[in-house]
N, C-alpha and C positions, 0 to 999 in steps of 0.2 A: 749801346744800352748796357748798363751794369747788371750785376746779378742780385742787387738788393731787391727783396720782395716788394718793398714799398714803392719801387719805381713803376710797378705795373698799375694799370688803371684800376679804379675801385671795383668795377664789375668783375674783375678777374680774380679778386681775392677769394680765398677758400674760407668759408665760415666754419668755425668749429661747432660740432654738435654739442648741445647742452648735456651736461653730465647727468646721467640717470641715477636716481636715488632709490635703492632697493630697500624695502622695509617689510616686515611681517605684520606690522600693526594695521588693523582695519578700523574704519570709522565705526564707532560704537553709537548706535541710535538708542536713546533711553526707552525702556519698556513702557508701553502705554501712551507713547507720543502720538500714534496714529490708530484710527479705528476703521474697521470695515463695516459699512452699513449692511444690516441683514436684509434690507429690502432692495435697494438699488445696487448693492455690492461695491459702491464707490469707496475709495480710501479717503478718509477725512481726518483733518487735524483735530485731535481730541479736545484741545482748548476751545476751538471754534464750536464744537458740539456742546461743550459745557456752557459757553456763553449764550447759546441758543436754547437754553432750558433742556438740554439733552435731547434735542430734536435734530435730525439730519438736515443740514441746510440744502442738500440736493433734492431730496424727495419728500421730506416731511415725516419720515419714520420716527416714532417716539421710542427712544431707548428706555429700557427698564431703569427705574431709579428707586431708591430706598424711601421708606415712609417719612423719615426725618427730612429728606431733601424735598419731598412734596410739600411738607408743612412749611419749610423755610421759604418756598416759592409763594405760598398762599398768604401767610401772615405778614402783616405790616412790619417792615424791618426784620423779618425772619424770626421774630421773637414770640414765644408762646409759653404758657404754663402747662407742663405735663402732669397728669394726675393718675392715681391708681397704679403707681410704680411698684407698690409693695405686693401685688398679687403675683404669685408664682405657680407654674404648672406642677402637677403631681403625676404619679404613675399608679392610678387606682387598680389597673388590671395587671400590673407587673408584666407589661407587654415586652415581648422579645421576638424579633425576626432575625435579620442578619446581625443586628446590634440590639442592645437593650435600649428601651425608650429613654431611660434616664441618661444614657450615654449620648444619644442623639440630641437631646435637649442641651446637654452641656456643650457639644460641638457647635451647634447653631448659636448658642449664647456667646461663645468665644468669637465666632465669625462675624456676627451682626452687632454685638453689644446690647442685644435685646433679650428679655426674659421670655417673650412670646411674640406672636406675629401681628401685634397691633400696638399703635401708640395712641393714647387718649390725651386730648389737648384742648385748651381753650385760649382764645386770644382775639386780637382785632384784625378783621379783614376789611380794608377800605373804611376803617373807622367804626365798623359794626362788630359787636361781640358775637362770636360764634363758637360752638362746641364741635370739634372734629375728631373722629376716630379714623386713623389711616392704617391700612393693613400693609405689611411688608412681605413681599413674595420671597425675599431672601431667607426668611425663617420658615423652614419646612414647607416651602411652596405656599406660604400664606394660608396654611390649613387652619380651619376653625375647630377649636376644642374648647374645653371648659373656661380657660382664662380669656380667650378671645370673646366668647359669648358673654362672659361676666363683665368684661371691660366695656364692651359696646353697650350692654344694658345699663351699666352705671353711667356711661356717657350720655345716654338718652335721659336718664333720671336727673343728671346734673343740668342738662339743657332745660328740662322742665322747671327745676328749682330756680335756675338763674334767668329763666324766660329768654332763652336764646334760640336761634335756629340750630338744628342738628344736621351735621354733614358726615357722611361715611364715604371713605375712599377705598374701594374694593380692589384687591389684587390677590386672587386665591385659586387654589386648585380644588377647594371644597372642604368637606369635613375631614378631620384627622382620624384615621382608622385606629391609631394607637390608643385612643380613649373610647373606642366603640360607641355604644349607645349614648354615652354622656356627650359625645360630640354632636350627635344627631339632635339631642334635646335642645341644643343652642339655637336651632332653627326656630322652634316654637317660642323659646325664651325671648329672643331678640324681637320677633314679630309681635309678641304680646306687649313688650315695652313700647313699641312704636304706636300701638293703639292708644296708650296713655298720652304720648306726644301729640297725637291727633286730637284727642279730647281736650288737650290744653291749648288747641288752636295755634300750634307752633309748626313752622315749616320743616320738612325733612327733604334734604337734597342728597341724592345718591349719585356718586361719581364712579363710573366703571372704567377700569383700566385693563390692560392686557397682561394676564388673562383674568377673567372673572367667571368661574365655573362651579359646578357641583352644588353643595348645600348652601353656599353663600348666595349664589344666583337664585336658588329656590326659596330663599328667605328674605332677609332684610335688604339685599342689594336691589331687588326689583320692586320694592314697596315705596319708593320715594314719591313725594308729591311732584318733584321734578327729577327726572333721570337723565344724567349727562354722561356721555361716553367719549373717551379719547378716540381719535381716528384709527380705523383698522384694528381695533381691539377685539380679541376673541372673547365672546360672551355666550354662555350656554350652560346647560346642565350636564348632560352626557356628551362624550366626544363624538365627532362626526362618524368615525368608523363604527362605533357601537350602534349609533342610530341607523346607519345604512344596513347593518346586519340585522337589526330588529325589524325594520319596515320592509326590507328587501327592495329598496329603491335607491337610485343615485340621487344625492342631494344637489340642489341648485348651486351654481357658482356663487362664492362669497357667503355661503351659509354660515351663520353664527358670527359674522363680523358686525361692527358697529353700523356700517352703512346698510347692511341687509336688515338689521333690526329697526333702524330708523324708517326705512322704506315701508316696513310692515307694521309700524305703529307700536313697537315694543319699547322704544325709548323716545325721549322728547327732543334731544338735540345732540349733535356732535360738536365738540369744542376742543381746540388745540390746547396744549399745556400753557402756552404763552398767553392765550386769551382767557383762560379759566377765571382768574381773579377778577377781571373786569366784568365778566358775565355774572359771577356770583354777587358782586356789589349791586348790579342792576336788579338781580332777583331779590336781594335784601330790601332795596328801595321799594320794589313792587309789593312785597309781603308786609312792609311797614305802613303802607297806605291805609288810612282809616276810612 
């Protein structure tokens, strides 16, 4: 037998180890590609959530969305007319805490592209013309001050003028303290306007999202002819901790959730974001019956 390596059987050959490539580069995952659901804690592909109307495909949790996105989901082809865009907030009290109120308004305007916490709009939903005021929690927690109250009131008046149903989509932490008593006056102002809508025999549908609290809950949000809430939305006036301290009792499980309010007759139905448009069209058909 010779010394040539090739003379040995195949099983006797020594295989060379693959050359290791050492690199300092790490795989870069784009920011925002994945989301963690606040309810089930699952990691979800963000595009999958977006395709599902910003609802968790695992547990049905409704992620917060902007007012503009809500309107795009509701209106036919996502198109609508926005009105009262020329109304701007002021600083009547020259309010200042850690920051000046004017500076806060400027910051939120840059972050959201809005001048205040509500978008007033009109368009077609399932072929029916509707007037919709949608609140945006991203602007100072959706707090209600003079501009919010004025735009909602004007929205109601436009619904009366054009003889359309009026819809409000609430997402709010309540009245805005930076405008003091002026903010609280909006509760009475919007409620009075809804009286005129009722006199005109036009339907008012109130849609409650997470959260809907404070002066918004205590006024127009709970005055709807039909009150619809998203699943597991926080709905109430004062927070649970404040209530427990006031009454000296432990609150029942699920207190101030959509499901609790439905069980106790405070709202009419719970509807997912994906089903909302279809439900609204059925309501429009019902109210249009002679």
